ZASELO-172701 format. One record per atom (N, C-alpha, C): x, y, z; residue in three letters. Coordinates in steps of 0.1 Angstrom, whole numbers, plus 5000, padded with zeros to 4 digits. Each point is the difference from the previous one (the first is absolute). Last residue first. Example, Ala and Ser with C-alpha at 12.3 -4.5 7.8 and 13.67 -1.06 7.14 Angstrom:
<sites>
512849785071Ser 500950115000Ser 499250115008Ser 500349434999Ala 499150125000Ala 500950125000Ala 
</sites>
This chain:
<sites>
815334303021Gly 499550035013Gly 501049965009Gly 500049974951Asp 501050095008Asp 499550035013Asp 497649724967Ser 501349955003Ser 500950085008Ser 494449915001Arg 501050084992Arg 501449955005Arg 496049795016Glu 499650064988Glu 500950074993Glu 499849755044Gly 500849954989Gly 499750064987Gly 497750145039Ala 499749864998Ala 500849944989Ala 500850445018Leu 499249945011Leu 499649854997Leu 503950394986Ser 499349894996Ser 499349935011Ser 500850534995Thr 500549885006Thr 499449894994Thr 498850454990Met 501349994996Met 500749875006Met 495650125013Phe 500049984985Phe 501449984995Phe 499550115046Ala 499449864996Ala 500249984985Ala 500850435015Ala 501149915003Ala 499649864997Ala 496850334995Arg 501150024990Arg 501149905003Arg 496450015030Arg 499649954987Arg 501250004990Arg 500650215041Thr 500049865002Thr 499649934986Thr 499750475003Ala 501449954999Ala 500149865002Ala 495750195002Asn 500550004987Asn 501449964999Asn 496849795038Asp 500250154996Asp 500949984987Asp 496349645013Leu 501350045002Leu 500250144997Leu 496349595001Pro 500050135008Pro 501550055002Pro 498449694956Leu 500449995015Leu 500050135006Leu 499049934954Ala 498949955008Ala 500349995014Ala 503150164968Leu 499050095002Leu 498949965007Leu 503549704989Leu 500450085010Leu 499150125002Leu 498849664968His 500049965013His 500650105010His 499850124955Val 498749985005Val 500149955014Val 503950034976Leu 499550145004Leu 498749985006Leu 501749604984Lys 500850055013Lys 499650145003Lys 498349824960Thr 499349935013Thr 500650055012Thr 502050154960Tyr 498850055001Tyr 499349945014Tyr 504249844987Ala 500250155004Ala 498650055002Ala 500249564982Ala 500450005015Ala 500150155005Ala 498749924955Glu 498949965010Glu 500650025014Glu 502850124964Pro 498950095003Pro 499149955010Pro 504849795005Thr 499050004990Thr 498950125003Thr 505150055016Met 498749945004Met 499150004987Met 504750165011Asp 499849904990Asp 498649935002Asp 501050485020Ala 501149924997Ala 499549894988Ala 497650405020Gly 499549865001Gly 501049894997Gly 500450545018Ser 500349904991Ser 499449865003Ser 498050515012Leu 500749895004Leu 500349894990Leu 499250575002Val 499649884994Val 500849885005Val 500450495008Gly 499549905010Gly 499549874996Gly 502150424978Ala 498650015002Ala 499449905011Ala 504649994985Gln 499850135008Gln 498550025003Gln 501349634973Val 500649995015Val 499750115007Val 498850034955Leu 499249905007Leu 500549985014Leu 502750264971Gly 498950085005Gly 498949915007Gly 503849814980Gln 500350065013Gln 498950085005Gln 500549764956Ala 499249945011Ala 500250075013Ala 502450104959Ala 498650044998Ala 499249945012Ala 504649914998Ala 499750145006Ala 498750034998Ala 501549485005Tyr 499950114988Tyr 499650145008Tyr 500849605027Ala 500849974989Ala 500050114989Ala 497649965043Ser 501250075001Ser 500849974988Ser 495749795008Met 499950144998Met 501250085002Met 498549494989Asp 501150065006Asp 500050154997Asp 496949524994Val 500150145000Val 501150045008Val 499949524974Ser 499750075012Ser 500050164998Ser 499449474972Gly 500950115003Gly 499350085012Gly 496949754964His 501349955006His 500950125003His 495750074981Pro 499749905010Pro 501349945006Pro 499050524982Cys 500549884996Cys 499949895011Cys 498650445008Gln 499049944990Gln 500549874996Gln 501550195048Ser 500350014986Ser 498849934992Ser 499350255049Val 500749874995Val 500150024985Val 498750335048Ala 500249974985Ala 500749874997Ala 496750335039Ala 501149904997Ala 500149984985Ala 497550315043Ile 500249994986Ile 501249914998Ile 496150185038Leu 501249914998Leu 500149974985Leu 498150465026Lys 499749894992Lys 501249904998Lys 499650445026Gly 500049885008Gly 499649874989Gly 500650484988Gln 498749975007Gln 500049875006Gln 503850114978Asp 500050115010Asp 498649985006Asp 500849764961Asn 500849945011Asn 499850095013Asn 498150164961Ala 499249875004Ala 500849945011Ala 502050354978Gln 498850065008Gln 499349885005Gln 503649904974Lys 500550065012Lys 498850045008Lys 499249854956Leu 500449885010Leu 500450055013Leu 499250334967Val 498749935002Val 500349875011Val 503750244983Asp 499350085009Asp 498749955004Asp 502549794966Ile 500749985013Ile 499250085011Ile 498750064956Leu 499749875004Leu 500449975013Leu 501250414980Ala 498650005004Ala 499649865004Ala 504450074983Pro 499950045015Pro 498550005004Pro 502449684963Asp 499150115000Asp 499850045014Asp 502549634972Asp 500750115009Asp 499050134998Asp 498449474995Ala 500350114993Ala 500650115010Ala 500649525016Met 498950054995Met 500450154994Met 502449485022Asn 499950134993Asn 498650044996Asn 502349585020Gly 499350095009Gly 499950144994Gly 501949614980Ala 500449975012Ala 499450115010Ala 497449944955Gly 501249935004Gly 500449985015Gly 495950304993Trp 500849964989Trp 501149935006Trp 495750025030Leu 500950094994Leu 500749934989Leu 495549975033Gln 500849924992Gln 500850094990Gln 497450105050Leu 500450034988Leu 500849894992Leu 496250045042Leu 501149934995Leu 500350064986Leu 497550205046Ala 499949994987Ala 501349914996Ala 496350205044Gly 501349944994Gly 499949974985Gly 496450225023Lys 501049995013Lys 501249944995Lys 495350274980Val 501249914997Val 500950015011Val 495950274997Arg 499749855004Arg 501349924998Arg 499850464986Ser 500149995016Ser 499749855004Ser 502350174953Asp 498649965004Asp 500249965016Asp 503650114970Asn 499550125007Asn 498549965006Asn 502649704972Leu 500650015013Leu 499450115008Leu 498449914954Trp 500149875010Trp 500350045013Trp 500250344968Ala 498749965000Ala 499749875009Ala 504350184989Asp 499450075012Asp 498649955002Asp 502549844962Leu 500449945014Leu 499450065011Leu 499150184959Gln 499549884999Gln 500449925015Gln 501750434990Trp 498650015003Trp 499349865001Trp 504650054985Ala 499950015015Ala 498650005003Ala 501249734956Ala 500150145006Ala 499850005014Ala 502049634961Met 499250025012Met 500150145006Met 502349774961Gly 499150134999Gly 499150015010Gly 501649514994Pro 500750124993Pro 499050134999Pro 499149665041Trp 500149994985Trp 500650114994Trp 499449715051Leu 500350114993Leu 499849974984Leu 497249785042Ala 501149984990Ala 500350104992Ala 497349945048Ile 500350084989Ile 501249964993Ile 496149885041Arg 501249934994Arg 500150094987Arg 497650055053Ile 499950024986Ile 501349934993Ile 496650015049Val 501549974995Val 499949994985Val 496150075024Glu 500950105006Glu 501449994995Glu 495449774991Gly 501050044990Gly 501050115005Gly 496849775027Gln 499250084991Gln 501050064991Gln 501249735038Ala 498949914992Ala 499450094990Ala 503450075038Val 500450024987Val 499149914989Val 499250025049Arg 500650134997Arg 500450034986Arg 498249595016Arg 499050094997Arg 500650144998Arg 502549615015Tyr 500150044985Tyr 498850094996Tyr 502949915046Asp 498650014997Asp 500050054986Asp 503549715033Ala 499850094988Ala 498650024999Ala 502149845047Pro 499549944988Pro 499850144990Pro 503749915039Thr 498750074998Thr 499649974987Thr 504149825025His 499049944990His 498750064998His 504150115027Asp 498749965006Asp 499149944992Asp 504450214990Thr 499949855003Thr 498949965006Thr 501450434966Pro 499649975013Pro 499849855001Pro 503250144962Leu 498550025004Leu 499949975014Leu 504149914977Val 499850155001Val 498650045004Val 503949565003Glu 498450054999Glu 500050145002Glu 504049704976Lys 499750075013Lys 498650054999Lys 500549604969Val 500950125002Val 499550075014Val 499849454979Ala 499350125005Ala 501050125002Ala 500949624963Pro 500050015014Pro 499350125004Pro 498549744955Ala 501250095005Ala 499850025015Ala 498149554983Leu 499850144998Leu 501250085004Leu 501049484990Pro 499250105008Pro 499850134995Pro 500249564968Lys 501050075009Lys 499250115008Lys 499249514966Arg 499750125008Arg 501150075007Arg 497849554967Ala 501350085002Ala 499650135006Ala 497549494996Leu 500050145002Leu 501350065001Leu 499949544972Pro 499650055014Pro 500050155001Pro 499549834951Gly 500649945011Gly 499650055013Gly 498250154958Asn 499949854999Asn 500749945012Asn 498850495008Leu 499849944987Leu 500049845000Leu 500150475030Cys 499349875003Cys 499949944985Cys 503250405028Glu 499549944988Glu 499149885004Glu 502250515023Gly 499849855000Gly 499449954987Gly 501050475012Leu 500249945013Leu 500049844999Leu 501450374959Pro 499049935007Pro 500249945012Pro 502650454988Pro 499949864994Pro 498749925007Pro 500350554989Ala 500349905011Ala 499949864994Ala 498850414977Asn 501250045008Asn 500449925011Asn 496149914970Pro 501150044991Pro 501350045007Pro 495949665003Ser 500650085011Ser 501350074994Ser 495249764976Ile 501450015002Ile 500450085013Ile 495549754970Phe 500550075011Phe 501549995000Phe 497049774969Ala 499750154999Ala 500750085011Ala 499949524976Asp 501150065008Asp 499950155001Asp 496949784972Asn 500049935013Asn 500850055011Asn 498250324961Ala 500949905000Ala 499949935014Ala 497850424985Ser 499349874997Ser 500849875003Ser 501150495008Ala 498649995001Ala 499349864998Ala 505050175022His 499449954987His 498549995002His 502950145036Gln 500750054987Gln 499449964988Gln 499150075057Lys 499649934989Lys 500650064987Lys 502349985050Thr 499350084992Thr 499449924988Thr 502749965053Ala 499549954987Ala 499250104993Ala 502350055044Arg 500850014988Arg 499449954987Arg 498249975047Ala 500250144998Ala 501050024988Ala 499149545012Gly 498750084998Gly 500250144997Gly 503649634985His 499650075012His 498750084998His 500449534974Leu 500650155001Leu 499650085012Leu 500449474977Leu 499650065010Leu 500750155000Leu 498749654957Arg 501050075008Arg 499250075012Arg 498049714966Gly 501049935004Gly 500950075010Gly 496050204980Ala 500949944989Ala 501249935006Ala 497950275037Phe 499650024986Phe 500949944990Phe 499150195055Tyr 500449874993Tyr 499350004986Tyr 501650385041Val 499149974989Val 500449874993Val 500550205053Ala 500649964988Ala 499049994990Ala 500950175055Val 499149994988Val 500849994987Val 501349805051Gly 499850134994Gly 499249974987Gly 503549635019Ala 499050085006Ala 499850134994Ala 502449564977Pro 500250135006Pro 498750055005Pro 500549605016Ala 500850114994Ala 499849994985Ala 497749695027Pro 500250115010Pro 500850124995Pro 496549684971Glu 501550005004Glu 500150115011Glu 496049934975Met 500149895011Met 501450005004Met 498850284964Ala 499350045011Ala 500149925012Ala 501849884957Phe 500850115007Phe 499350045013Phe 497849694972Arg 501249945005Arg 500950115008Arg 496050154979Leu 499649915011Leu 501449945006Leu 500350254960Ala 499750075012Ala 499749935012Ala 500849764959Gly 501250065006Gly 499750115010Gly 496249794980Tyr 500949905006Tyr 501250075006Tyr 497050274976Leu 499549965012Leu 500949895008Leu 501250144956Asn 500250105010Asn 499549985014Asn 499549674964Asp 501350015005Asp 500150125009Asp 495849964983Leu 500449885008Leu 501350015004Leu 498550334969Ala 499450025014Ala 500449885009Ala 500950104952Asp 501050015009Asp 499749995014Asp 497549774954Ser 500150125010Ser 501250005009Ser 498149684964Gly 501350054999Gly 500350125010Gly 495049904989Pro 501149924996Pro 501350065000Pro 496150175033Thr 500450034985Thr 501249894998Thr 497850105044Glu 499749884991Glu 500350004985Glu 501150355034Leu 500549875005Leu 499649894990Leu 500850494980Pro 499149945009Pro 500449865003Pro 503750374986His 498949924993His 499249935012His 503850265010Met 499750064988Met 498749934993Met 501250015055Ala 500149934988Ala 499650084987Ala 501850025058Gly 498950004990Gly 500249934987Gly 502150155054Thr 500149934987Thr 498650034993Thr 503250095048Val 499150064992Val 500049934986Val 501649885053Ile 500349994986Ile 498850054994Ile 502550005049Ile 498750054994Ile 500350004984Ile 502449775048Pro 500050044986Pro 498750034995Pro 501650105052Arg 499449894991Arg 500250054986Arg 500650245043Glu 501149924997Glu 499449874993Glu 498850565007Leu 499549875000Leu 501149904996Leu 500150495002Glu 500449945012Glu 499549864999Glu 499350304964Arg 501449995001Arg 500449915012Arg 495850154974Leu 500249895007Leu 501449965004Leu 498650394974Gln 498949995011Gln 500349895009Gln 502650094961Phe 500350105009Phe 498949985013Phe 499849694964Ala 501450015004Ala 500350105011Ala 495949984976Leu 500149915011Leu 501350005005Leu 499450274964Ser 499350065012Ser 500149905010Ser 501749844959Ser 500950115006Ser 499250065012Ser 497649694975Ala 501049935007Ala 501150115007Ala 496450164974Thr 499449945012Thr 501349935009Thr 500950164957Trp 499750115009Trp 499549965014Trp 500849704964Ser 501350055006Ser 499850125010Ser 496249814976Leu 500749905010Leu 501250055006Leu 496650194965Thr 500650075012Thr 500749905011Thr 498449824959Asp 500250144997Asp 500650075011Asp 498649535001Thr 501550044996Thr 500250154999Thr 496649745035Gly 499850044985Gly 501550054997Gly 499649655041His 499750144996His 500050014986His 500649685048Val 499749984985Val 499350144996Val 503449855043Val 498950094995Val 499849984985Val 502049695044Val 500150034985Val 498950104997Val 502949875047Val 498850034994Val 500250014985Val 502249685045Gly 500150124991Gly 498750044993Gly 500349685037Ala 501550004996Ala 500250134991Ala 496050025035Tyr 500449944987Tyr 501550014999Tyr 497250215036Asp 499649844999Asp 500349944987Asp 501050475009Ala 500649915011Ala 499649864999Ala 498350364971His 501249934996His 500549915010His 495950314999Arg 499849845000Arg 501549944997Arg 499150495005Ala 499149945010Ala 500149854999Ala 502550264970Arg 500550025013Arg 499149945010Arg 498650004956Ile 501249915000Ile 500550015015Ile 496450274988Asp 499549885001Asp 501249895002Asp 500950464994Asp 499449985013Asp 499649865001Asp 501850154960Ala 501049985010Ala 499449985014Ala 497150084964Leu 500749884998Leu 501049985011Leu 497750405000Thr 499049895003Thr 500849864999Thr 502250394985Gln 500049995014Gln 499049895005Gln 500450084953Trp 501349955005Trp 500049995016Trp 496350184979Asp 500149864997Asp 501349945005Asp 499450475002Leu 499249945012Leu 499949854996Leu 502350264969Pro 500849995012Pro 499149935012Pro 498449884951Thr 500350125006Thr 500949995013Thr 498349744949Thr 500450005014Thr 500350145005Thr 498649824955Ala 499150105009Ala 500350005014Ala 501849704965Ser 500350144994Ser 499150105009Ser 499649545010Ser 501350045003Ser 500250164995Ser 495449795018Asp 500750024987Asp 501450075001Asp 497349705037Ile 500650124998Ile 500650014984Ile 495649725027Leu 501449984996Leu 500450154994Leu 496349975037Pro 500249974987Pro 501549994996Pro 500049785031Ser 498850034993Ser 499450155003Ser 504849625002Tyr 499350135002Tyr 498650014992Tyr 502549555021Ser 499850074987Ser 499050145004Ser 503549605025Ile 499150115002Ile 499950064986Ile 502049485020Val 499850124990Val 499050095004Val 503849625019Asp 498750075002Asp 499950114991Asp 503349524998Val 499750154999Val 498550035005Val 504749625002Asp 498650025001Asp 499750154998Asp 504449854975Pro 499450025014Pro 498649984999Pro 503549774965Leu 499250115002Leu 499550015015Leu 502749654976Leu 500750125005Leu 499250115005Leu 498349604978Gln 500549975014Gln 500850105007Gln 498450044954Arg 498850025010Arg 500749965014Arg 502949934965Lys 499850155002Lys 499050035010Lys 500849564985Gly 501250055007Gly 499950135004Gly 496649794973Ala 500049975014Ala 501250065008Ala 498450274957Pro 500549865002Pro 500249975015Pro 496150354984Leu 501450005001Leu 500549845002Leu 495450145000Thr 500549964987Thr 501550005000Thr 497450175036Ala 499849875001Ala 500749934986Ala 499550475006Leu 501149945007Leu 500049865000Leu 496350224982Ala 501250024992Ala 501249945007Ala 496049985023Cys 500049914988Cys 501150034992Cys 499550295035Gln 500449865006Gln 499949904988Gln 498750454991Met 501549985002Met 500449885005Met 495450084995Arg 500750004986Arg 501549995002Arg 497450065039Thr 499849874995Thr 500749984986Thr 500250425021Ala 500749905009Ala 499949864993Ala 497750394981Phe 501449984997Phe 500849895007Phe 495150194992Asp 500449865007Asp 501549984995Asp 497750334965Gly 499849975014Gly 500749875006Gly 501150404960Gly 499449885001Gly 500049975016Gly 500250464962Pro 500549935013Pro 499249865004Pro 500850144948Thr 499350065012Thr 500449935013Thr 501350054942Leu 500449955013Leu 499250095011Leu 497549994954Gly 501449995002Gly 500249945014Gly 495750064982Gln 500650124997Gln 501650005003Gln 497149615008Pro 499650064987Pro 500750124996Pro 502849735034Gly 498750025000Gly 499550054985Gly 504449755032Thr 499550064987Thr 498649995000Thr 502950065044Gln 499649904992Gln 499450064988Gln 503750135044Met 498950034991Met 499749884991Met 503550065035Gly 498849945005Gly 498850014991Gly 504550174991Ile 500249875004Ile 498649935003Ile 500550474992Thr 499949934989Thr 500149855003Thr 498650335040Gly 501149994990Gly 499649914989Gly 499150055057Gly 499350034986Gly 501249974989Gly 500449935050Thr 499450134999Thr 499350034986Thr 501649585036Tyr 499850034987Tyr 499350124997Tyr 503349745037Ile 499150114999Ile 499750044985Ile 502049575032Ile 500050064987Ile 498950105001Ile 503449735037Leu 498750074998Leu 500150064985Leu 502449555023Val 500350134994Val 498750064997Val 501549635041Pro 499450014986Pro 500550154994Pro 502849685036Leu 499150114999Leu 499450014987Leu 502249545006Thr 500350125003Thr 498950105000Thr 500049534987Thr 499550045014Thr 500550145004Thr 499049724949Asn 500850085009Asn 499450015012Asn 498449774960Ala 500249935014Ala 500850085008Ala 497050224961Ser 501049905001Ser 500049955014Ser 496750324985Leu 500649964987Leu 501149905001Leu 495450215027Arg 501149905002Arg 500649974986Arg 497250445024Met 500149924989Met 501249904999Met 
</sites>
């Protein structure tokens, strides 16, 4: 699809679904067809100066479209496989996605596509493309601009004028246009009224995973093998045990109080220790969006350390969960998985 006179490599757009492509029907918003043509018509309404800055694009539309609220680890892997197979022919890739689980998909892609030296930009919109005043056109424009730039390579989220680290973004508002933030990391760039402003992703850290790029097999974790448990006041050991003692569970993400606290209940700690002793990968992040888990800060958290619970530091729940999924989908021993979780693989944590 020719959008400009640029002669550089085109950008690949993968349209997976979401509000951005919906249209109003008798029963409300429903998925709309021919997203490529509709997007081209919308981009053609931009001022000439902006149109001239756009890359040429190829568009792939998934069929059936993916309901963002129904995404699974298998969808994450399918998307990663599609990007990996095609990225070499493009300056970058834009993934158009529903906003409900956009940050989960971006986090998963950040782990799966660490080796790619292309910008992978995930975007969407809070309103359909043709709705008056929609944020869709601005988000598409900014995502395309960043996707055609050589840096920063890696996975990022573009939304409401800001480029956010893919493994640091989280949805913080159900309806506002600026729905996404990266609470523990500054934006990577901006695309507002002036030129693009950007900075590189965090530098790579020492590799702790095998370097043969053995592909992950997400079928290992496609049936709910990784669970997520947010603590609540009065949580009982039998409730925690009902989740963790299930033989199908391979990993769990705990969301703790504050800097990493939970009730000083030996029975709770014993459940966690038993699960860890069974080889289950258990990690913890805070329920607070800002700040970091530090399980050495309070005596009440020492039992977690002794039970083998891994600190998720300042990771978002999305990053911590998708990282557990990714590590459990790889053919690794438990010690390697634990070491990898505690290491920043894609810039997802500050203490790696």
